[in-house]
N, C-alpha and C positions, 0 to 999 in steps of 0.2 A: 609319380613318387614326389613326396614332400622335398621340396629344395632345400629345406633346413635340416635334414638329416646329413649326419657325419659320414664320412667314407666308412668308417667302422660299423655305424649302424646299417648302412647299405649293404656291406659286405655280408653282415648277418642275416638280413632279410633275403637277399638274393641266394644265399648259400641254403638257407632253410626252405625256399620255395622251388629250389631247383629249376630256376628260368632256363628256357630255351632261347629266349631272346628278349631284349629290351627295346621298346619303341618310344622315340623320344624325337622332340623336335630338332630339326637340323640346324636350326640358327641358335641352339642353346648349348653352351659348354657347360656341363654340370658334372658333379661328383659321380652321378649315377652312370654316367657314360664310362669315366675313367675307371670305376669299381667293375662294371660289366666286362670291359675289355681284359682287366687284370684277372677276372675269374674266368676268360675265355667264353664269355657269353656273347652271342651275336647281338650287334647293334644296328636296328632298323631306324633309319631317320624318316620322319613324317615331315613332309614339305607342303604346308597349306598352299592352296590355290587362292585365286581372287575371292573375295568375300560375295562377288556376284554370281560365282560357279561353285555350286555344291559339289560337283563331282570332278573339280579341277586339282584336287589334292594328288599326291603321290606318296609312295612308301618306298625308299631306296635302301637297299641292303641284301644280305644274302638270303636265300632261300632256306627255311628252317624245317619245313615238312611240305608234303603234297598238299596242295590246295583242295578245298571240298569241292567235289565235282558236282553234286547235286543233293537237293534235299535238305531238311532240317537238320541241326546239330543232333547229337545223340550222346549218350553217356561215355562213350569211347572216344569222343572227340576232344581236342585241346580245349582249355579255357583260356580265357582273356582276364587276367587279374589287374585290377587297378587298385593301387595303395592310395589312400587318402590320409588326410591329417586326424583321423579319428572318428569320422562319422560312419 
């Protein structure tokens, strides 16, 4: 999420998208985290691992839905939406 968005803009975006969760870096305190909590949206912290370990990261937060057990994603699966600065 663009860190320059105001809390009001974030609230509008998050409400329109009907988010189940917000994934954000654990070491960042941003308006997006505060807005998500105010809207009762789960906040999942991304904790990067060492740059030398590609699999050393972690996601810490509540379970939002069952994990995909096997196979490729289908039309019924949840989407991962990345908001950008207009690109």
